[in-house]
C-alpha positions in Angstrom: 21.9 -5.8 -31.9 21.6 -6.7 -28.2 18.2 -7.4 -26.8 16.7 -4.9 -24.4 17.4 -5.6 -20.8 14.7 -7.5 -18.9 12.8 -5.3 -16.4 11.8 -7.2 -13.3 8.2 -6.6 -12.3 7.9 -4.4 -9.2 6.0 -5.9 -6.3 5.0 -3.4 -3.6 3.1 -3.7 -0.4 1.4 -0.4 0.4 0.9 0.2 4.2 -0.1 3.2 6.2 1.1 4.7 9.5 -2.5 4.2 10.7 -6.0 4.2 9.3 -7.4 6.9 7.0 -4.0 8.2 5.8 -4.8 7.8 2.1 -3.5 4.3 1.5 -6.1 3.3 -1.0 -5.6 6.5 -3.1 -1.9 5.9 -3.0 -2.4 2.3 -4.1 -4.6 3.5 -7.0 -2.0 6.0 -8.2 0.7 3.3 -8.0 -1.5 0.8 -9.8 -2.1 3.3 -12.6 1.5 4.5 -12.8 2.8 1.0 -13.3 -0.3 -0.4 -15.1 0.1 -3.0 -12.3 -2.2 -5.7 -11.0 -3.9 -4.9 -7.7 -4.6 -7.1 -4.7 -6.1 -6.5 -1.3 -5.5 -9.7 0.7 -7.9 -8.9 3.6 -10.9 -6.8 3.3 -12.8 -6.0 6.5 -16.1 -4.2 6.0 -17.7 -2.2 3.1 -18.2 -5.3 1.0 -20.6 -3.4 -1.3 -17.8 -0.9 -2.1 -14.5 -2.6 -1.2 -11.0 -1.0 -1.6 -10.7 -3.2 -4.7 -13.9 -1.6 -6.2 -12.6 1.9 -5.3 -9.2 1.3 -7.0 -10.8 -0.3 -10.0 -13.0 2.8 -10.4 -10.0 5.1 -10.4 -7.9 3.2 -13.0 -7.9 4.2 -16.7 -5.4 1.6 -18.2 -6.6 -1.7 -19.6 -3.8 -3.8 -18.4 -4.4 -3.9 -14.6 -5.9 -7.1 -13.3 -7.8 -7.0 -9.9 -7.3 -10.1 -7.9 -9.8 -11.6 -5.5 -9.3 -11.0 -1.8 -8.2 -14.0 0.3 -10.6 -12.9 3.0 -13.8 -10.8 2.8 -15.1 -9.9 6.2 -18.3 -8.1 7.0 -17.3 -6.1 10.1 -15.4 -2.9 9.6 -12.9 -3.6 12.4 -9.5 -5.0 12.9 -9.2 -8.2 10.8 -8.7 -10.5 13.7 -11.9 -9.3 15.4 -13.9 -9.2 12.1 -12.9 -12.8 11.4 -13.6 -13.9 15.0 -17.2 -12.5 14.7 -17.7 -14.7 11.7 -16.2 -17.8 13.3 -13.1 -17.6 11.0 -9.4 -17.6 11.8 -7.3 -15.8 9.3 -4.4 -18.1 8.4 -1.3 -16.9 6.6 -1.0 -20.3 5.1 -4.2 -19.5 3.1 -2.8 -16.2 1.7 -0.5 -16.4 -1.3 0.3 -13.7 -3.8 -1.6 -14.0 -7.1 0.4 -15.5 -10.0 1.2 -12.7 -12.4 4.0 -11.6 -14.7 2.9 -8.0 -14.3 3.8 -5.4 -11.6 1.8 -6.0 -8.5 0.4 -3.5 -5.9 -0.7 -5.1 -2.6 -2.7 -3.0 -0.2 -2.6 -3.8 3.5 -5.2 -3.3 6.2 -4.3 -0.4 8.4 -0.7 -0.3 9.7 2.0 -3.0 10.0 1.0 -3.9 13.6 -2.6 -4.6 12.9 -3.4 -8.2 14.1 -4.7 -10.8 11.6 -5.2 -13.5 14.2 -4.2 -14.1 17.9 -0.5 -14.0 17.2 0.2 -12.8 13.6 0.2 -9.3 12.3 0.1 -7.5 8.9 3.9 -7.3 9.4 4.1 -11.1 9.3 2.1 -11.2 6.1 4.5 -8.7 4.5 7.4 -10.9 5.5 5.8 -14.0 4.2 5.0 -12.4 0.8 8.6 -11.1 0.5 7.4 -7.7 -0.8 9.1 -4.3 -0.8 7.0 -1.8 1.3 5.8 1.7 0.4 4.7 3.6 3.5 2.0 6.2 3.3 2.3 9.0 5.9 -0.1 11.9 6.7 0.6 14.8 8.9 -1.3 15.0 12.2 -0.3 15.3 15.9 1.7 12.2 16.5 2.4 11.3 12.9 6.2 11.7 13.3 6.1 9.0 16.0 3.8 6.7 14.0 5.9 7.1 10.9 9.3 6.5 12.6 7.8 3.6 14.5 6.5 2.0 11.3 9.9 2.4 9.6 11.9 1.2 12.6 9.8 -2.0 12.8 10.3 -2.7 9.1 14.0 -2.1 9.5 14.1 -4.5 12.5 12.4 -7.2 10.5 14.8 -6.5 7.6 11.9 -5.8 5.3 13.0 -3.5 2.4 11.3 -0.1 2.1 10.8 1.2 -1.4 10.0 4.7 -0.2 7.5 6.9 1.6 4.6 8.9 0.2 3.5 12.0 2.1 -0.2 12.5 1.6 -2.2 15.7 2.4 -1.2 19.2 3.3 2.6 19.6 3.0 4.5 20.0 6.3 8.1 20.6 5.4 9.5 20.5 8.9 7.9 17.1 9.6 8.7 15.6 6.3 12.3 16.8 6.4 12.9 15.4 9.8 11.4 12.0 8.9 13.6 11.8 5.7 16.7 13.0 7.4 16.3 10.6 10.4 15.3 7.5 8.5 17.2 8.1 5.2 14.2 6.5 3.4 13.7 7.9 -0.1 10.7 10.2 -0.7 8.3 9.3 -3.5 6.2 12.0 -5.0 3.8 13.5 -2.6 0.0 13.5 -2.9 -1.7 16.7 -2.0 -5.2 17.6 -0.8 -7.7 17.5 -3.7 -11.3 18.5 -3.9 -12.0 15.1 -5.6 -10.0 12.0 -6.5 -11.4 10.8 -9.8 -9.8 9.0 -12.8 -8.4 12.3 -14.1 -6.8 13.2 -10.8 -5.3 9.7 -10.4 -4.0 9.8 -14.0 -2.3 13.1 -13.3 -0.5 11.8 -10.2 0.2 8.5 -11.9 2.2 10.3 -14.6 4.3 12.0 -12.0 5.0 8.6 -10.3 5.7 7.0 -13.7 8.3 9.6 -14.4 9.8 9.1 -10.9 10.1 5.3 -11.4 11.6 5.8 -14.8 14.2 8.2 -13.5 15.1 6.0 -10.6 15.0 2.6 -12.4 
């Protein structure tokens, strides 16, 4: 009897096309779907209720490990500014992915062009970590431009994109154009919900789990 094939752990960097597009909820759903570890390299602001705390509170499985941030900054601002206010310079040399044999979900700060210091961006961090990217998009005036720009920049840097998640009220004309133009695969969408709690995340996670199984 032949041994079962070895499944390589998935390692995804979750980025948004901007701020407040649902990146943390998407990261929570992906973490639950894969029973993955979670890591937020740079947290700026909300240290009493960080994105790590939020995701941890939405997860039901017992396997996920939540790794400590490389930088925890007080000011809710662009990381380069938040660090500067504390007399800190964010260094990519000080940021290394946590050692784990499990799947890993890494959540970025804002979009790919957000500055981490005077010359390096979130994009540079993604490239250093050698992770596949999942882009979270949300419909608003200008979102097509922001989505296409994000994907074009990732393509230019030859960073692999694992898919796009559309979050919020469905907008077929927008979504169809983005998918047709970029040829990036669509992951399951996340809809508007009255509340995102453990039960809601678990429901979406099951859909994502079935998607990953079907597209393994």
